[in-house]
C-alpha positions in Angstrom: 70.3 105.5 36.4 70.8 102.5 34.1 71.0 99.2 36.0 72.6 96.0 34.7 71.1 92.8 36.1 74.2 90.8 35.2 77.7 90.6 36.7 79.6 90.5 33.4 83.1 89.0 33.2 85.0 89.5 30.0 88.3 87.7 29.8 91.0 86.7 27.4 91.7 82.9 27.5 95.5 83.4 27.8 95.2 86.0 30.5 92.3 84.6 32.5 93.6 85.4 36.0 94.6 89.0 35.6 91.5 89.7 33.5 89.3 88.0 36.1 90.9 90.0 38.9 90.3 93.2 37.0 86.6 92.4 36.5 86.1 91.4 40.1 87.9 94.5 41.5 85.8 96.8 39.3 82.5 95.1 40.1 82.6 94.7 43.9 78.9 95.3 44.3 77.8 93.0 41.5 78.7 89.6 42.9 75.1 88.6 43.7 73.8 89.4 40.2 73.4 86.7 37.5 76.9 85.8 36.2 77.6 86.1 32.5 81.0 85.3 31.0 82.5 86.3 27.6 85.7 85.0 26.1 87.3 87.7 23.9 87.3 86.7 20.2 85.1 83.7 20.7 81.5 83.4 19.5 80.0 81.6 22.5 77.0 83.2 24.2 76.7 82.4 27.9 73.7 80.4 28.8 75.7 78.5 31.5 78.4 76.8 29.5 80.9 79.7 29.3 80.4 80.2 33.0 81.4 76.6 33.7 84.4 77.0 31.4 85.5 80.2 33.1 85.4 78.5 36.6 87.3 75.5 35.3 90.1 77.4 33.6 90.4 80.0 36.4 90.6 77.5 39.2 93.0 75.4 37.2 95.3 78.4 37.0 94.9 79.6 40.5 95.4 76.2 42.1 98.4 75.3 39.9 101.4 74.6 42.2 103.6 76.7 39.9 101.5 79.7 40.7 102.8 79.6 44.3 99.5 80.2 46.0 98.9 76.5 47.0 101.1 73.5 47.5 100.2 69.9 47.3 101.0 67.0 49.6 102.5 64.1 47.7 100.7 61.5 49.8 97.2 62.9 50.1 97.1 64.9 46.9 95.3 67.7 48.7 96.3 71.3 48.4 96.9 73.9 51.1 98.0 77.5 51.3 101.7 77.8 50.4 104.2 79.1 53.0 106.0 82.2 51.6 106.7 85.8 52.3 105.2 87.0 49.0 102.3 89.5 49.0 99.5 87.6 47.3 96.6 89.1 49.2 94.8 90.1 46.0 95.1 86.7 44.4 93.9 84.9 47.6 91.0 87.3 47.7 90.2 86.4 44.1 90.3 82.7 45.1 87.8 83.3 47.9 85.5 85.3 45.6 85.6 82.6 42.9 84.7 79.8 45.4 81.9 82.0 46.7 80.6 82.7 43.2 80.7 79.0 42.3 78.4 78.2 45.2 76.2 81.2 44.5 75.9 80.2 40.8 75.5 76.4 41.5 78.7 75.5 39.7 80.7 72.5 40.7 84.5 72.8 40.8 87.1 70.1 40.5 89.3 70.9 43.5 91.2 68.8 46.0 90.7 70.7 49.3 91.0 69.3 52.8 88.2 69.3 55.3 90.2 71.8 57.4 89.4 74.5 54.9 85.7 74.0 55.1 85.9 73.9 59.0 87.9 77.2 59.0 85.3 78.8 56.7 82.6 77.8 59.3 84.7 79.1 62.2 85.2 75.6 63.6 88.4 74.4 65.3 90.7 72.1 63.3 92.1 69.0 64.9 94.7 66.3 64.5 92.3 64.3 62.3 92.1 67.2 59.9 95.9 67.4 59.8 96.1 63.6 59.1 93.8 64.1 56.1 96.1 66.8 54.7 99.5 65.2 55.7 98.9 61.5 56.4 102.6 60.6 56.9 103.3 63.1 59.7 99.8 62.9 61.1 99.9 59.1 61.7 103.3 59.5 63.3 101.8 61.9 65.8 99.1 59.3 66.5 101.8 56.7 67.2 103.6 59.3 69.4 100.5 59.9 71.5 100.2 56.1 72.2 103.8 55.7 73.4 104.2 55.3 77.1 107.6 57.1 77.2 108.6 59.7 74.6 111.7 61.1 76.4 114.0 58.9 74.3 112.8 60.6 71.1 114.7 63.9 71.8 111.8 66.0 70.6 111.5 69.7 71.4 108.8 72.3 70.8 110.3 73.4 67.4 109.3 72.9 63.8 111.3 72.8 60.6 109.7 73.4 57.2 110.6 74.5 53.6 108.9 77.4 51.9 107.8 77.5 48.3 111.4 78.3 47.2 112.8 75.3 49.1 114.5 77.4 51.8 114.5 75.6 55.2 113.2 77.5 58.2 113.3 76.6 61.9 110.8 78.1 64.4 109.7 77.6 68.0 106.1 76.4 68.6 106.1 78.3 71.9 108.4 80.9 73.4 111.8 79.3 74.1 110.5 76.1 72.5 114.0 74.9 71.4 114.8 74.3 75.1 111.5 72.7 76.0 111.6 68.9 75.7 108.5 66.9 74.7 107.5 64.7 77.6 104.6 62.4 78.5 102.9 65.3 80.2 103.1 67.8 77.4 103.0 65.6 74.3 99.4 66.4 73.6 100.1 70.1 73.7 103.1 69.5 71.3 101.0 67.8 68.7 98.2 70.4 69.0 100.6 73.3 68.5 102.4 71.5 65.7 99.1 71.0 63.8 97.9 74.5 64.5 101.2 75.9 63.3 100.5 74.7 59.7 96.7 74.8 59.7 96.4 78.2 61.4 99.5 80.2 62.3 101.5 80.1 59.0 98.5 80.6 56.8 96.8 83.4 58.8 97.4 86.2 56.3 96.4 84.2 53.1 93.4 82.6 54.7 92.2 86.0 56.0 92.3 87.4 52.4 90.6 84.2 51.1 87.9 84.4 53.8 87.3 88.1 53.0 86.7 87.2 49.3 84.5 84.3 50.1 82.3 86.2 52.6 82.0 89.1 50.2 79.9 86.7 48.1 78.6 84.2 50.7 78.0 86.2 53.8 75.4 86.4 56.5 73.8 83.7 58.6 72.8 81.4 55.7 76.2 79.6 55.7 75.7 78.6 59.4 72.8 76.4 58.4 75.3 74.0 56.7 78.0 71.6 58.0 81.5 71.7 56.6 80.7 68.4 54.8 77.6 69.9 53.2 79.6 73.0 52.0 82.2 70.6 50.5 79.5 68.7 48.7 77.9 71.8 47.3 81.2 73.2 46.1 82.9 70.1 44.6 80.0 67.7 44.1 80.2 64.0 44.4 83.8 62.7 43.8 83.8 59.5 41.9 87.4 59.9 40.7 88.2 56.2 40.9 84.6 55.0 40.4 82.8 54.4 37.1 79.5 56.1 36.5 76.4 54.0 36.9 75.4 54.0 33.2 71.9 52.7 33.9 71.0 55.7 36.1 72.5 58.0 33.5 70.4 56.4 30.8 67.3 56.8 32.9 67.7 60.6 33.2 68.6 61.1 29.5 66.2 62.8 27.1 66.3 62.5 23.3 65.6 64.9 20.5 65.4 63.4 17.0 66.7 60.1 18.3 64.9 57.2 20.0 66.8 55.4 22.7 66.9 52.3 20.6 68.6 54.0 17.6 71.9 52.6 16.4 74.0 55.8 17.0 72.6 56.1 20.5 73.6 52.5 21.3 77.0 53.1 19.9 77.4 56.1 22.3 76.3 54.1 25.4 78.6 51.2 24.5 81.5 53.6 24.0 80.8 55.3 27.3 80.5 52.0 29.2 83.8 50.6 27.9 85.8 53.7 29.0 87.7 53.9 32.3 86.5 56.1 35.2 89.0 58.8 34.2 87.8 58.8 30.5 84.2 58.9 31.6 85.0 62.0 33.6 86.5 63.5 30.4 83.4 62.7 28.4 81.2 64.2 31.1 83.4 67.3 31.0 82.9 67.7 27.3 79.2 67.4 27.5 78.3 69.3 30.7 81.4 71.5 31.3 82.1 69.7 34.6 83.5 66.3 35.4 81.8 66.2 38.8 78.3 65.0 39.6 75.8 67.3 41.3 75.6 67.3 45.1 72.2 65.7 44.9 73.6 62.8 42.8 73.3 61.4 39.3 69.5 61.2 39.3 69.3 65.0 39.4 71.6 65.5 36.4 69.9 66.8 33.2 71.3 65.0 30.2 70.2 65.2 26.5 71.3 63.5 23.2 70.1 65.4 20.1 70.2 64.3 16.4 71.9 66.5 13.8 71.2 66.1 10.1 74.2 66.3 7.7 75.3 63.9 5.0 79.0 64.7 5.5 80.5 61.9 7.7 83.5 64.1 8.6 81.5 66.4 10.9 82.4 66.2 14.6 79.9 65.8 17.4 78.9 69.0 19.2 78.2 69.6 22.9 76.1 72.4 24.3 77.4 72.6 27.9 74.8 75.2 28.8 72.2 72.4 28.5 74.2 69.3 29.1 73.5 68.3 25.5 75.4 66.0 23.2 74.6 66.5 19.5 75.4 63.6 17.2 75.3 63.0 13.5 74.2 59.7 11.9 77.5 58.2 11.0 77.8 55.3 8.5 79.8 53.0 10.8 80.7 52.5 14.4 84.4 53.0 13.7 83.8 56.5 12.1 81.5 57.4 15.0 84.1 56.5 17.7 86.9 58.3 15.8 84.9 61.5 15.5 83.7 61.4 19.1 87.2 60.8 20.3 88.6 63.8 18.4 85.7 66.0 19.6 86.2 65.1 23.3 90.0 64.9 23.5 91.0 67.8 21.2 88.5 70.4 22.2 88.8 73.6 24.1 86.9 76.8 23.9 83.8 77.9 22.0 84.1 78.0 18.2 85.8 76.1 15.4 89.4 76.4 14.2 
C-alpha cells in the first residue's frame, strides 16, 4: 500500500480553523509524521515557514476571546478556559492537538498561558499561587484573608458567584449546603482551596479533558514525565522578552551573510534600524524574518539568522524574507531613507506567501 511520510495540512487562509479541524480529524494516525502545510491559492512551498505561519494564524484564531473558547484576565493578561454550557469538545481537542504538534515540530507559539495549565498537563496539583498568577486581584485578597486573625466579620460563606461568557451571573455552592456554611478561622484554608479548585479544576473539567486528549494524542507516553512544567512552558512558548529589547550584539554574532560582508553599508543600515526600534517593533521584525516573534528555548545564541544580498537595479523592490531558513534578503538601495521605507512596508504590510 502507498505510504505518505508527511502529515499534510491544506487550508484556506480565511477558513483556517474549520479546514484545520477537518485535516486533523481525517488524519488521526499521522500526527507523528513530518508536518507539511499548504495554503490554498498561494505559491509557498513548505520548508518550515508555512508551518510556522499555520501555527501562528490558527492559535491566533483559537485563542481569540471572541471565539468563546478562552477568556482573558484583565490584570494578568493570561487566558483560561471559558465557562459556558456550549459543546466545544471538538475545538478544545483541536487546541490540544495543535499545542502537541507545536512541541513535536519544534515550533514556538506566542501564547499567554498560566503555569496551572502546564501543571495540569503533567498531572500535578494546582495551588493558590497558580490561581494568583492567573487572577492576581482575587488571589492576593485570599492571601490577606489567610493572614487575618478573625474572619468572622467578613460574612463569607462557601459559595461562589461568577459570570459566564455571555455575561450571565451564576451562584454555586463550593460544598453541599455551602450557602449556610460560614467561613471561620478553622475552615478558611479549606474555603480558599475549594474556591481556587472551583475555577482551575471543577468548572473546566470537560474542556480540559478534551484538550488533554488532543495533546496526549500527539505527545503521549512517558517522555513527557521527564520534564517539569516550567520546561514544557519554555519548549512551547520559548523565551518571553515581551518588554525587553533583543541583545543585538548576540544576534550579530550568530548572523551569517551571503553576498554581503558584515561591514557593508546596507547591513549597517539594517542593524542600526533594528537597534533603534522598541521591543515590540523588534518582535515584529523577528516575526517577519523567522515566522515567530519568540526566541528559542535554548536562547538567542542557538538562533540561526542569515542576511542575503539580492541583485536588482530597481530601487522599488521590497526586501524578502525566507522564514523557512530565518533569512532576510536585501537589495542594495541607493539611500538609507529608501532602505528604511522599503523595509518598513515589507514588515508591517505583509501576510501570506506571494505578491499582490
